[in-house]
C-alpha positions as CSV (number, residue, x, y, z in Angstrom):
1,X,-32.5,-0.5,5.3
2,X,-28.9,0.5,4.8
3,X,-26.7,-1.5,2.5
4,X,-23.7,-3.0,4.2
5,X,-20.4,-1.7,2.9
6,X,-17.8,-4.1,1.6
7,X,-14.1,-3.6,1.7
8,X,-11.2,-5.4,0.0
9,X,-7.6,-5.1,1.3
10,X,-4.9,-5.6,-1.2
11,X,-1.2,-6.1,-0.5
12,X,1.3,-4.7,-2.9
13,X,5.0,-5.7,-2.6
14,X,7.2,-2.8,-3.5
15,X,10.9,-1.7,-3.4
16,X,12.2,1.8,-3.1
17,X,13.2,2.0,-6.8
18,X,9.8,1.0,-8.2
19,X,7.3,2.0,-5.5
20,X,5.7,5.1,-7.1
21,X,5.2,3.5,-10.6
22,X,4.0,0.2,-9.2
23,X,1.5,1.9,-6.8
24,X,0.2,4.2,-9.6
25,X,-0.4,1.4,-12.0
26,X,-2.1,-0.7,-9.3
27,X,-4.4,2.2,-8.2
28,X,-5.4,2.9,-11.8
29,X,-6.6,-0.7,-12.3
30,X,-9.0,-0.6,-9.3
31,X,-12.7,-0.1,-9.8
32,X,-13.8,0.8,-6.3
33,X,-13.1,3.8,-4.2
34,X,-9.7,3.9,-2.5
35,X,-10.0,4.6,1.2
36,X,-6.4,4.3,2.4
37,X,-2.9,3.4,1.4
38,X,-1.0,2.1,4.4
39,X,2.8,1.5,4.2
40,X,4.5,-1.2,6.2
41,X,7.5,0.6,7.6
42,X,10.2,-1.7,8.8
43,X,13.2,-0.4,10.8
44,X,16.6,-1.5,9.4
45,X,20.1,-1.0,10.7
46,X,23.0,-0.3,8.4
47,X,26.6,0.9,8.7
48,X,25.5,4.5,8.7
49,X,23.0,3.9,11.5
50,X,19.3,3.2,11.8
51,X,16.9,3.8,9.0
52,X,13.6,2.5,7.7
53,X,12.3,0.9,4.5
54,X,8.9,0.1,3.1
55,X,8.6,-3.4,1.9
56,X,4.8,-3.5,1.1
57,X,1.8,-1.3,1.2
58,X,-1.8,-2.2,2.0
59,X,-4.5,-0.6,-0.2
60,X,-8.1,-0.5,1.3
61,X,-10.8,-0.4,-1.4
62,X,-14.5,0.1,-0.9
63,X,-16.5,-2.0,-3.3
């Protein structure tokens, strides 16, 4: 009989100036296998026109 896989989805709030360091530290603390890192891309409108920013990432971990 196959063992049922279990997953955990983590939310990591980030800003553009700390995203890489924060994500790296978080990933190094996990014990399971990392399956995906999914950014939440949010469109924003500024004086120079439309752009996008990432305000959090979801990390899918297999346990």
